[in-house]
C-alpha positions in Angstrom: -214.7 117.6 -195.5 -215.9 117.9 -191.9 -215.5 115.5 -189.0 -217.1 115.6 -185.5 -215.9 113.7 -182.5 -216.8 113.5 -178.8 -214.1 112.7 -176.3 -216.0 110.9 -173.5 -214.6 110.4 -170.0 -215.8 107.0 -168.9 -214.5 107.0 -165.3 -211.8 105.2 -163.5 -212.8 101.6 -164.5 -216.1 101.0 -162.8 -219.1 101.2 -165.3 -221.1 102.8 -162.4 -218.8 105.8 -162.7 -220.1 106.7 -166.1 -222.2 109.9 -165.8 -225.6 110.6 -167.2 -224.0 113.1 -169.6 -221.6 110.5 -170.8 -224.5 108.0 -171.3 -226.4 110.6 -173.4 -223.3 111.2 -175.5 -222.8 107.4 -176.0 -226.3 107.2 -177.4 -225.6 109.8 -180.1 -222.3 108.4 -181.5 -222.1 106.4 -184.7 -218.5 105.2 -184.6 -216.4 104.3 -181.5 -212.6 104.1 -181.9 -211.3 101.4 -179.7 -207.5 101.4 -179.1 -205.6 98.1 -179.0 -202.6 98.4 -176.6 -201.5 94.8 -176.8 -202.6 91.6 -175.1 -201.5 92.8 -171.7 -204.2 95.6 -171.8 -206.9 93.7 -173.6 -209.1 94.1 -170.5 -209.2 97.9 -171.1 -210.6 97.5 -174.6 -213.1 94.9 -173.4 -214.4 97.2 -170.7 -214.9 100.0 -173.2 -217.1 97.5 -175.2 -219.0 96.5 -172.1 -219.8 100.1 -171.2 -221.2 100.6 -174.7 -223.2 97.4 -174.5 -224.6 98.4 -171.1 -225.6 101.9 -171.8 -226.4 102.2 -175.5 -230.1 101.3 -176.3 -232.1 101.1 -179.5 -229.6 102.4 -182.0 -227.0 101.0 -184.3 -223.3 101.8 -184.0 -220.0 100.4 -185.0 -216.6 100.0 -183.4 -213.3 100.5 -185.1 -210.3 98.8 -183.5 -206.9 100.3 -184.1 -203.4 99.6 -182.9 -201.6 102.4 -181.0 -197.9 103.0 -181.6 -195.6 101.6 -179.0 -193.9 104.1 -176.8 -190.1 103.9 -177.1 -188.0 103.3 -174.0 -187.4 106.4 -172.0 -184.6 108.6 -173.3 -182.6 111.3 -171.6 -185.1 113.9 -173.0 -188.4 112.7 -171.7 -190.5 115.5 -173.2 -189.0 115.0 -176.6 -189.7 111.3 -176.5 -193.3 111.9 -175.6 -193.7 114.4 -178.4 -192.3 111.9 -180.9 -194.7 109.2 -179.8 -197.6 111.6 -179.9 -196.7 112.5 -183.5 -197.1 108.9 -184.4 -200.4 108.7 -182.6 -201.7 111.8 -184.3 -201.1 110.2 -187.7 -203.1 107.2 -186.6 -206.0 109.3 -185.3 -206.0 111.5 -188.4 -206.2 108.4 -190.7 -209.1 107.1 -188.6 -211.0 110.3 -188.9 -210.5 110.5 -192.6 -211.1 106.9 -193.5 -213.5 105.6 -190.9 -215.8 108.5 -190.2 -218.4 109.7 -192.8 -219.6 113.3 -193.1 -222.9 112.4 -191.5 -221.4 110.3 -188.7 -220.2 111.3 -185.2 -217.2 109.5 -183.7 -216.0 109.0 -180.1 -212.9 108.3 -178.2 -213.6 106.7 -174.8 -211.0 108.0 -172.3 -210.3 106.6 -168.9 -211.1 108.9 -166.0 -211.4 112.5 -167.1 -210.0 113.6 -170.5 -208.5 116.7 -169.0 -206.2 114.9 -166.5 -203.1 113.2 -167.8 -204.4 112.2 -171.2 -203.1 113.4 -174.5 -206.3 113.0 -176.6 -207.2 116.7 -176.5 -203.7 117.8 -177.5 -203.7 115.3 -180.3 -207.0 116.5 -181.7 -205.9 120.2 -181.4 -202.8 119.4 -183.4 -204.8 117.6 -186.1 -207.2 120.5 -186.3 -204.4 123.0 -186.5 -203.0 121.3 -189.6 -206.2 122.1 -191.4 -206.3 119.0 -193.6 -210.1 118.9 -192.8 -212.5 120.7 -190.6 -212.6 119.1 -187.1 -215.1 119.8 -184.4 -215.0 118.1 -181.0 -216.7 118.2 -177.6 -215.5 116.9 -174.3 -217.5 115.1 -171.7 -215.9 115.1 -168.2 -215.5 111.8 -166.2 -214.8 110.7 -162.7 -211.0 110.6 -162.5 -208.9 108.0 -160.6 -208.0 110.8 -158.3 -211.6 111.5 -157.3 -212.3 107.8 -157.0 -209.2 107.2 -154.9 -210.1 110.0 -152.4 -213.7 108.8 -152.2 -212.7 105.1 -151.5 -210.3 106.2 -148.8 -212.9 108.7 -147.4 -210.4 111.6 -147.5 -210.2 115.1 -149.0 -207.5 116.2 -151.3 -206.8 119.5 -149.6 -207.0 121.2 -146.3 -208.6 124.6 -145.7 -206.9 127.5 -147.4 -204.4 125.4 -149.2 -204.1 124.3 -152.9 -204.3 120.9 -154.4 -201.2 119.4 -156.1 -201.4 116.6 -158.6 -198.1 115.4 -159.9 -196.3 112.4 -161.4 -193.9 109.9 -160.0 -191.2 111.3 -162.1 -191.6 114.7 -160.4 -191.9 113.2 -156.9 -188.6 111.5 -157.4 -187.1 114.9 -156.9 -188.5 115.0 -153.4 -191.7 115.9 -151.5 -192.8 119.4 -152.6 -191.8 122.1 -150.0 -194.9 124.2 -150.3 -197.7 121.7 -149.8 -198.9 119.3 -147.1 -200.8 117.0 -149.5 -199.8 115.7 -152.9 -201.6 113.3 -155.2 -199.3 111.2 -157.4 -200.2 109.5 -160.7 -198.0 107.6 -163.3 -195.4 106.3 -160.8 -193.9 103.3 -162.6 -190.7 103.4 -160.5 -192.1 103.4 -156.9 -190.9 107.0 -156.3 -192.8 107.0 -153.0 -190.1 104.8 -151.5 -187.6 107.8 -151.7 -189.8 110.2 -149.7 -188.5 110.9 -146.2 -190.3 112.2 -143.1 -193.5 111.5 -141.3 -195.8 111.0 -144.3 -199.1 109.1 -144.6 -200.1 107.4 -147.8 -203.5 106.5 -149.3 -202.8 104.1 -152.2 -205.2 102.4 -154.6 -205.0 100.3 -157.7 -207.9 99.4 -160.1 -210.1 101.6 -157.9 -213.8 100.9 -158.1 -213.4 97.6 -159.9 -213.6 94.0 -158.7 -209.8 93.9 -158.6 -209.5 97.0 -156.4 -206.6 97.1 -153.9 -206.4 99.7 -151.2 -203.7 100.4 -148.7 -203.4 103.2 -146.1 -200.9 103.9 -143.3 -197.6 105.4 -142.5 -195.5 105.5 -145.6 -192.4 104.0 -144.0 -194.4 101.1 -142.6 -196.4 100.2 -145.7 -194.2 101.1 -148.7 -192.7 97.7 -149.1 -196.1 96.1 -148.9 -197.4 98.5 -151.6 -194.4 97.6 -153.8 -195.1 93.9 -153.4 -198.8 94.3 -154.2 -198.0 96.4 -157.3 -195.6 93.8 -158.6 -198.0 91.0 -158.0 -200.9 92.8 -159.6 -199.0 93.8 -162.7 -197.8 90.2 -163.0 -201.4 88.9 -162.7 -203.2 91.4 -165.0 -200.4 92.5 -167.3 -201.0 96.1 -166.5 -201.8 98.3 -163.5 -203.6 101.6 -162.9 -202.8 103.0 -159.5 -202.4 106.4 -157.8 -201.9 107.6 -154.3 -202.1 110.6 -151.9 -199.2 111.5 -149.7 -199.9 113.8 -146.7 -198.2 115.2 -143.7 -200.1 113.9 -140.6 -202.0 117.1 -140.0 -203.3 117.4 -143.6 -206.6 115.6 -142.9 -209.3 115.9 -140.4 -209.1 119.6 -139.9 -212.4 121.5 -139.7 
């Protein structure tokens, strides 16, 4: 038994971010696996469907909805908790590939942003393949990540000349602004870790970047952090979910030739 899958990066939420390569991939897929993450995130599943309806022309395909396991509340061992949750997701994915995908069909998972940045789909497929219950082949189509979209909307660069780019999480930022960089991009910050950062720091923040619901804030961190927290809370209350990220920089990090 052989199964083939394409992991397609569909961008940061704006259908215009879907690349030509992704559109070509969409038009060769037979089965799309659409995750159901609860009523609060129904808009995410709906947008996946809208992208398919917009770009797929002249061919038949089907969509398979599936429920994703709920993540347990954070434990003292964060990594162990994530691994346990991914084990459950792997079982769901493996069942889908066995039961819903025929030998002559090609399946697809539509991943927000870029599949290589803070997404577990590739690791999950690698683990399924390593178990060897069936032959699994997959390709990856890159997408425009929220990080790229955020920088573009704020008209800034992620780095300065001769320095590296750092992308981290709110969990890591809570330990303090990294000592060896002047600019850091932060994703997955559910606890407003930016409020604990001291010093003269600028922030470029965005939520739902590129969509009709986009919110952008830029300024001195100490001056706008409370406003960002208020906007985050209001947006989550309104939509039931939020996708946001931000860039923190020391004042001299941008504008250098």
